[in-house]
PLY file of the C-alpha trace (Angstrom):
ply
format ascii 1.0
element vertex 443
property float x
property float y
property float z
element edge 442
property int vertex1
property int vertex2
end_header
-71.75 -195.42 119.40
-68.24 -194.16 118.69
-65.88 -192.39 121.08
-62.99 -191.63 118.74
-63.06 -189.43 115.67
-63.55 -191.25 112.34
-60.40 -193.11 111.32
-58.45 -192.32 108.20
-60.11 -195.06 106.13
-63.52 -193.55 106.79
-62.27 -190.08 105.91
-60.69 -191.31 102.68
-63.83 -193.16 101.66
-66.32 -190.47 102.69
-68.68 -189.42 99.93
-68.74 -185.80 101.11
-65.73 -183.55 100.63
-66.34 -181.10 103.48
-63.32 -178.87 102.85
-63.62 -178.78 99.07
-60.16 -180.24 98.59
-61.13 -182.74 95.90
-61.59 -179.94 93.39
-58.20 -178.54 94.40
-56.75 -181.99 93.78
-58.41 -182.12 90.36
-56.63 -178.87 89.53
-53.30 -180.43 90.48
-54.03 -183.45 88.30
-54.79 -181.15 85.38
-51.41 -179.45 85.84
-49.66 -182.82 85.84
-51.62 -183.96 82.80
-50.81 -180.88 80.74
-47.15 -180.50 81.73
-44.53 -181.70 79.27
-41.93 -181.27 82.01
-41.31 -183.80 84.76
-42.65 -182.03 87.84
-41.84 -182.35 91.54
-44.47 -180.46 93.54
-44.58 -180.07 97.33
-47.89 -179.88 99.18
-46.67 -177.75 102.08
-49.00 -177.97 105.08
-48.42 -178.48 108.83
-48.89 -181.65 110.82
-52.51 -182.57 111.46
-53.99 -180.54 108.61
-55.39 -183.55 106.74
-52.60 -184.05 104.21
-52.71 -187.85 104.26
-56.48 -187.97 103.79
-56.11 -185.58 100.87
-53.23 -187.57 99.34
-55.08 -190.85 99.48
-58.31 -189.35 98.11
-56.22 -187.77 95.34
-54.69 -191.14 94.49
-58.14 -192.66 94.19
-59.43 -189.84 92.00
-56.30 -189.96 89.83
-56.86 -193.66 89.15
-60.48 -192.93 88.25
-59.18 -190.37 85.74
-56.87 -192.97 84.13
-53.58 -191.79 85.61
-51.02 -194.36 86.63
-50.63 -193.83 90.38
-48.23 -194.81 93.14
-48.93 -193.87 96.76
-45.78 -194.24 98.87
-45.79 -193.83 102.67
-42.18 -192.76 103.21
-42.39 -192.91 107.00
-43.31 -196.60 106.91
-40.29 -197.30 104.69
-37.56 -195.19 106.24
-35.95 -198.30 107.75
-34.98 -199.30 104.19
-31.45 -198.30 103.24
-32.03 -198.77 99.49
-34.30 -195.89 98.50
-33.97 -196.51 94.76
-35.15 -200.11 94.99
-38.07 -199.09 97.25
-39.31 -196.47 94.80
-38.74 -198.65 91.75
-40.52 -201.60 93.37
-43.63 -199.47 93.91
-43.70 -198.55 90.22
-43.31 -202.18 89.20
-46.12 -203.31 91.47
-48.63 -200.46 91.40
-48.75 -199.09 87.86
-50.34 -202.06 86.16
-47.83 -202.33 83.32
-47.96 -205.46 81.19
-45.84 -208.51 82.20
-43.43 -208.19 79.25
-42.90 -204.47 79.90
-42.61 -205.09 83.61
-39.86 -207.64 83.00
-37.94 -205.20 80.79
-38.15 -202.43 83.37
-37.17 -204.84 86.13
-33.94 -205.67 84.31
-33.11 -201.97 84.05
-33.88 -201.56 87.74
-31.50 -204.39 88.60
-28.70 -202.80 86.57
-29.07 -199.49 88.38
-29.58 -201.16 91.77
-26.23 -202.93 91.46
-24.47 -199.62 90.87
-26.37 -197.81 93.64
-25.70 -200.74 95.94
-21.95 -200.65 95.31
-21.85 -196.94 96.11
-23.85 -197.51 99.30
-21.58 -200.35 100.41
-18.47 -198.23 99.88
-20.05 -195.45 101.87
-20.97 -197.85 104.65
-17.41 -199.21 104.77
-16.04 -195.69 104.97
-18.46 -194.99 107.79
-17.51 -198.15 109.66
-13.76 -197.59 109.33
-13.80 -193.83 109.95
-11.42 -193.13 112.78
-10.18 -196.73 112.97
-6.79 -195.72 111.58
-5.35 -192.52 113.01
-2.16 -190.60 112.39
-1.12 -191.30 115.95
-1.02 -195.02 115.13
2.08 -194.33 113.05
3.92 -192.14 115.53
6.10 -194.98 116.73
6.67 -196.53 113.28
9.98 -196.06 111.54
10.28 -194.21 108.24
10.58 -197.37 106.11
7.32 -198.79 107.41
5.57 -195.48 106.90
6.82 -195.26 103.31
5.69 -198.83 102.58
2.21 -198.10 103.94
2.07 -194.99 101.75
2.92 -197.01 98.66
0.23 -199.60 99.42
-2.42 -196.90 99.86
-1.35 -195.18 96.64
-1.53 -198.45 94.71
-5.05 -199.15 96.00
-6.15 -195.64 95.06
-4.81 -196.17 91.54
-6.90 -199.33 91.26
-10.05 -197.57 92.46
-9.53 -194.69 90.01
-8.89 -197.08 87.11
-12.01 -199.03 87.99
-14.13 -195.89 88.16
-12.83 -194.67 84.81
-13.63 -198.01 83.19
-17.09 -198.28 84.76
-18.24 -194.66 84.58
-19.50 -194.88 81.01
-21.27 -198.19 81.64
-22.89 -196.83 84.79
-24.08 -193.71 83.00
-25.49 -195.86 80.20
-27.36 -197.99 82.75
-28.87 -194.88 84.34
-29.94 -193.45 81.00
-31.38 -196.75 79.86
-33.47 -197.06 83.01
-34.77 -193.50 82.73
-35.65 -193.90 79.07
-37.41 -197.22 79.64
-39.38 -195.75 82.55
-40.40 -192.71 80.51
-41.47 -194.85 77.57
-43.57 -197.18 79.72
-45.29 -194.21 81.35
-45.92 -192.54 77.99
-49.17 -190.73 77.42
-51.72 -192.04 74.97
-55.45 -191.73 74.38
-56.33 -194.12 77.19
-53.52 -193.49 79.64
-52.19 -190.43 81.43
-48.77 -189.95 83.06
-47.61 -191.47 86.34
-48.39 -189.55 89.52
-46.04 -190.69 92.29
-47.33 -189.44 95.66
-44.74 -189.49 98.46
-46.46 -189.00 101.81
-45.10 -188.39 105.34
-41.66 -187.38 104.05
-41.23 -184.79 106.80
-41.59 -187.47 109.50
-38.65 -189.54 108.21
-35.07 -189.62 109.43
-33.15 -186.72 107.85
-30.82 -189.10 105.98
-33.74 -191.00 104.49
-35.81 -187.93 103.61
-32.93 -186.30 101.74
-32.00 -189.58 100.07
-35.56 -189.78 98.68
-35.25 -186.27 97.25
-31.84 -186.95 95.72
-32.95 -190.28 94.23
-36.02 -188.69 92.66
-33.89 -185.92 91.20
-31.15 -188.09 89.74
-32.94 -191.28 88.72
-36.67 -190.68 88.38
-36.85 -187.21 86.85
-38.13 -188.26 83.43
-40.91 -187.23 81.10
-44.34 -188.66 81.95
-43.47 -189.12 85.64
-44.55 -186.50 88.19
-44.00 -186.43 91.96
-46.17 -184.91 94.66
-44.32 -184.60 97.97
-46.79 -184.39 100.85
-44.88 -182.74 103.67
-44.11 -179.68 105.74
-41.20 -177.91 104.08
-40.02 -176.37 107.35
-39.34 -179.88 108.60
-37.41 -180.78 105.45
-35.39 -177.59 105.89
-34.59 -178.67 109.45
-33.53 -182.09 108.15
-31.26 -180.40 105.61
-29.57 -178.29 108.30
-29.15 -181.36 110.48
-27.43 -183.22 107.65
-25.31 -180.44 106.18
-24.87 -177.99 109.03
-26.72 -174.93 110.30
-24.92 -172.61 107.87
-26.50 -174.12 104.76
-29.30 -172.21 103.03
-31.85 -175.02 103.38
-34.50 -173.31 101.25
-32.06 -172.83 98.40
-30.94 -176.46 98.71
-34.54 -177.74 98.48
-35.17 -175.60 95.40
-32.87 -177.98 93.52
-35.39 -180.76 94.01
-38.80 -179.08 94.15
-40.22 -177.05 91.28
-42.98 -175.33 93.24
-45.08 -175.63 96.38
-48.85 -175.59 96.82
-51.09 -175.20 99.87
-54.69 -176.04 100.61
-57.28 -173.47 99.52
-58.30 -171.05 102.25
-61.80 -169.75 102.95
-63.06 -166.38 104.07
-63.87 -166.31 107.79
-67.63 -166.80 107.46
-67.23 -169.71 105.06
-64.39 -171.07 107.16
-66.61 -171.12 110.27
-69.42 -172.84 108.36
-67.11 -175.52 106.97
-65.47 -176.19 110.32
-68.82 -176.46 112.09
-69.93 -178.99 109.49
-66.70 -180.93 110.04
-67.13 -180.98 113.83
-70.78 -182.04 113.65
-69.75 -184.82 111.27
-67.16 -186.00 113.83
-69.63 -185.73 116.73
-72.66 -187.34 115.08
-71.60 -190.91 115.92
-70.39 -189.98 119.41
-72.50 -190.18 122.59
-75.82 -188.33 122.46
-75.88 -185.09 124.43
-79.34 -185.95 125.79
-80.63 -182.57 124.65
-81.56 -183.17 120.99
-78.13 -182.14 119.74
-78.21 -178.65 121.29
-74.95 -179.13 123.18
-73.18 -180.64 120.18
-74.27 -177.74 118.04
-72.99 -175.24 120.60
-69.66 -177.04 120.80
-69.33 -176.95 117.02
-69.73 -173.15 117.16
-67.08 -172.97 119.88
-64.50 -174.84 117.81
-64.58 -172.18 115.10
-63.47 -169.66 117.73
-60.54 -171.66 119.08
-59.49 -172.82 115.60
-59.22 -169.31 114.18
-57.56 -167.91 117.32
-55.24 -170.79 118.14
-54.45 -172.04 114.64
-55.46 -175.53 115.71
-54.90 -178.44 113.38
-57.78 -180.65 112.30
-56.22 -183.43 114.35
-56.32 -181.24 117.45
-59.97 -180.42 116.73
-60.73 -184.14 116.45
-59.11 -184.75 119.82
-61.11 -181.88 121.29
-64.26 -183.50 119.91
-63.31 -186.82 121.51
-62.86 -185.16 124.90
-66.20 -183.38 124.57
-67.85 -186.64 123.51
-66.50 -188.34 126.64
-67.93 -185.53 128.76
-71.31 -186.16 127.18
-71.01 -189.90 127.84
-70.44 -189.26 131.55
-73.31 -186.81 131.97
-76.97 -186.32 131.11
-79.46 -183.47 131.16
-79.83 -183.84 134.93
-76.11 -183.21 135.43
-74.63 -179.77 135.89
-72.79 -179.09 132.65
-72.65 -175.42 131.77
-71.65 -175.33 128.12
-69.52 -172.20 128.35
-67.46 -173.76 131.14
-67.12 -177.25 129.66
-66.14 -175.95 126.21
-63.27 -173.90 127.58
-62.24 -176.51 130.17
-61.95 -179.10 127.38
-59.81 -176.70 125.40
-57.62 -175.80 128.40
-57.03 -179.47 129.18
-55.50 -179.98 125.75
-53.92 -176.61 125.03
-52.97 -175.14 128.41
-52.30 -177.77 131.11
-51.08 -175.06 133.49
-54.40 -173.20 133.45
-56.36 -176.45 133.56
-54.41 -177.46 136.66
-55.43 -174.16 138.26
-59.06 -174.92 137.39
-58.76 -178.28 139.12
-57.31 -176.88 142.33
-59.62 -173.87 142.43
-57.04 -171.15 141.77
-58.04 -170.26 138.19
-59.02 -166.59 137.96
-61.28 -164.74 135.58
-58.26 -162.72 134.48
-56.51 -165.96 133.46
-59.38 -166.94 131.18
-59.94 -163.39 129.96
-56.31 -163.04 128.89
-56.27 -166.37 127.07
-59.53 -165.91 125.15
-59.28 -162.12 124.79
-62.56 -161.34 126.56
-63.44 -157.69 126.79
-65.59 -156.12 129.50
-65.67 -152.83 127.61
-69.15 -152.46 125.99
-67.56 -150.68 123.04
-65.01 -153.44 122.37
-66.95 -156.59 123.05
-66.91 -159.50 120.66
-70.42 -160.86 120.13
-69.01 -164.37 119.63
-67.32 -164.30 123.02
-69.73 -162.24 125.11
-71.64 -165.29 126.28
-68.45 -167.04 127.38
-67.16 -163.92 129.13
-70.49 -163.51 130.98
-70.45 -167.10 132.23
-66.83 -167.10 133.35
-67.25 -163.75 135.11
-70.12 -165.15 137.14
-68.36 -168.30 138.23
-64.94 -166.80 139.01
-65.49 -163.21 140.21
-66.34 -162.27 143.79
-69.70 -160.83 144.82
-68.11 -157.41 145.02
-66.64 -157.68 141.52
-69.99 -158.80 140.11
-71.79 -155.65 141.18
-73.30 -153.98 138.13
-73.76 -157.25 136.21
-77.14 -158.95 135.81
-76.56 -162.45 137.21
-80.13 -163.43 138.08
-80.30 -166.15 135.41
-77.32 -167.95 136.94
-78.84 -168.13 140.37
-81.92 -169.90 139.03
-79.82 -172.34 137.00
-77.75 -173.39 140.00
-80.63 -173.82 142.42
-81.50 -177.38 141.33
-77.91 -178.67 141.63
-77.21 -177.69 145.26
-73.72 -176.45 144.48
-72.06 -173.18 145.40
-71.11 -170.81 142.60
-67.39 -170.78 143.43
-67.22 -174.59 143.30
-68.68 -175.13 139.82
-65.49 -174.70 137.74
-63.48 -176.94 140.03
-66.27 -179.55 140.08
-66.54 -179.67 136.28
-62.77 -179.79 135.82
-62.27 -182.68 138.26
-65.45 -184.72 137.96
-66.21 -184.47 134.25
-63.43 -183.07 132.04
-60.42 -184.66 133.75
-61.62 -188.26 133.87
-59.43 -189.16 130.89
-55.78 -188.49 130.09
-54.44 -187.97 126.57
-50.84 -188.74 125.52
-48.76 -185.65 124.86
0 1
1 2
2 3
3 4
4 5
5 6
6 7
7 8
8 9
9 10
10 11
11 12
12 13
13 14
14 15
15 16
16 17
17 18
18 19
19 20
20 21
21 22
22 23
23 24
24 25
25 26
26 27
27 28
28 29
29 30
30 31
31 32
32 33
33 34
34 35
35 36
36 37
37 38
38 39
39 40
40 41
41 42
42 43
43 44
44 45
45 46
46 47
47 48
48 49
49 50
50 51
51 52
52 53
53 54
54 55
55 56
56 57
57 58
58 59
59 60
60 61
61 62
62 63
63 64
64 65
65 66
66 67
67 68
68 69
69 70
70 71
71 72
72 73
73 74
74 75
75 76
76 77
77 78
78 79
79 80
80 81
81 82
82 83
83 84
84 85
85 86
86 87
87 88
88 89
89 90
90 91
91 92
92 93
93 94
94 95
95 96
96 97
97 98
98 99
99 100
100 101
101 102
102 103
103 104
104 105
105 106
106 107
107 108
108 109
109 110
110 111
111 112
112 113
113 114
114 115
115 116
116 117
117 118
118 119
119 120
120 121
121 122
122 123
123 124
124 125
125 126
126 127
127 128
128 129
129 130
130 131
131 132
132 133
133 134
134 135
135 136
136 137
137 138
138 139
139 140
140 141
141 142
142 143
143 144
144 145
145 146
146 147
147 148
148 149
149 150
150 151
151 152
152 153
153 154
154 155
155 156
156 157
157 158
158 159
159 160
160 161
161 162
162 163
163 164
164 165
165 166
166 167
167 168
168 169
169 170
170 171
171 172
172 173
173 174
174 175
175 176
176 177
177 178
178 179
179 180
180 181
181 182
182 183
183 184
184 185
185 186
186 187
187 188
188 189
189 190
190 191
191 192
192 193
193 194
194 195
195 196
196 197
197 198
198 199
199 200
200 201
201 202
202 203
203 204
204 205
205 206
206 207
207 208
208 209
209 210
210 211
211 212
212 213
213 214
214 215
215 216
216 217
217 218
218 219
219 220
220 221
221 222
222 223
223 224
224 225
225 226
226 227
227 228
228 229
229 230
230 231
231 232
232 233
233 234
234 235
235 236
236 237
237 238
238 239
239 240
240 241
241 242
242 243
243 244
244 245
245 246
246 247
247 248
248 249
249 250
250 251
251 252
252 253
253 254
254 255
255 256
256 257
257 258
258 259
259 260
260 261
261 262
262 263
263 264
264 265
265 266
266 267
267 268
268 269
269 270
270 271
271 272
272 273
273 274
274 275
275 276
276 277
277 278
278 279
279 280
280 281
281 282
282 283
283 284
284 285
285 286
286 287
287 288
288 289
289 290
290 291
291 292
292 293
293 294
294 295
295 296
296 297
297 298
298 299
299 300
300 301
301 302
302 303
303 304
304 305
305 306
306 307
307 308
308 309
309 310
310 311
311 312
312 313
313 314
314 315
315 316
316 317
317 318
318 319
319 320
320 321
321 322
322 323
323 324
324 325
325 326
326 327
327 328
328 329
329 330
330 331
331 332
332 333
333 334
334 335
335 336
336 337
337 338
338 339
339 340
340 341
341 342
342 343
343 344
344 345
345 346
346 347
347 348
348 349
349 350
350 351
351 352
352 353
353 354
354 355
355 356
356 357
357 358
358 359
359 360
360 361
361 362
362 363
363 364
364 365
365 366
366 367
367 368
368 369
369 370
370 371
371 372
372 373
373 374
374 375
375 376
376 377
377 378
378 379
379 380
380 381
381 382
382 383
383 384
384 385
385 386
386 387
387 388
388 389
389 390
390 391
391 392
392 393
393 394
394 395
395 396
396 397
397 398
398 399
399 400
400 401
401 402
402 403
403 404
404 405
405 406
406 407
407 408
408 409
409 410
410 411
411 412
412 413
413 414
414 415
415 416
416 417
417 418
418 419
419 420
420 421
421 422
422 423
423 424
424 425
425 426
426 427
427 428
428 429
429 430
430 431
431 432
432 433
433 434
434 435
435 436
436 437
437 438
438 439
439 440
440 441
441 442
């Protein structure tokens, strides 16, 4: 029996593609295969939408289709100050090029790495010495000393400029040689397709690292036969850009320099969307504790998730956590326990999405109006939502007063409570405290 949702390895290796994203990925691969241009494409989706599972399944399918593939988890590498070497090392290790070709490319990498390293060191020295020498340090110096210092600085600048002029052509040649060698080694033939370099988790990296990856790709890896897929949320990269270069910068325009176009996951019509999500939830729940009622409660919960997902724009990760909480509720109860589905479904959701309302449920101050406003219940017969009527009916019964319930048929609820020896007004508080709130989740 499992308590947690399937881990990422299980999702990547699953034989069934519930959301139909493999075919979307095949379309992307076709674009990469046919393009004569070096492409940088951004898969722009929010956190928790399943981007990493998609990226890793895509990498596997790309290898099966004879593409050279690199999967690079940027977040795991953002401690590394040398982005160029990190990216180049992945190509050397993951693309399966022959030893002789690998050695040739490695030499080109070393040539470029020396240049990139020198630039990085100079930048680090500037950063370390910034502010160490101030104009005020010379306020008490006499004019002769000041002039002498000026001459020394000017002489050093002359040396730096001379060195840059002498080395500029050699550095440019090293860059071009590396790019040409890389392009040649990734060349397309009858048995081999271009390199697909998948950069995942870029939006979770430090702003300096994330932008350094983009700039390195643009300047050193943008060559024929090499394509990049950036798996990220572009809003987060825009925020990183503003953090680095100031709030006045047009972040979207800046990112256009590095990214040719963005793609998003295919969307379904509502009815298909509900069907797919229910299948996903039941797949998550199937290994979790049995509901002791032949799957009836699990099936009802799967229907409920389609409501909260479409209304609350929940991520798949949030849905998985909701499933875990529901699974724990099932583990702590059985068919002889009071566990009204309509109450437990919403209490599980409130615990994760609205701690304030869940706290009111625990202390007995939650009102029907609170729940009605959050889930958009309607008591108007002409405006009712068939999907929510059952929930509205249950919550009315357990939270409204006897006076307020006049005119509603509540006979079925009286019979259902008789065997549990619990008063109507205590049920929500009991379920919130004794079943749903047994476990805390990190925020």
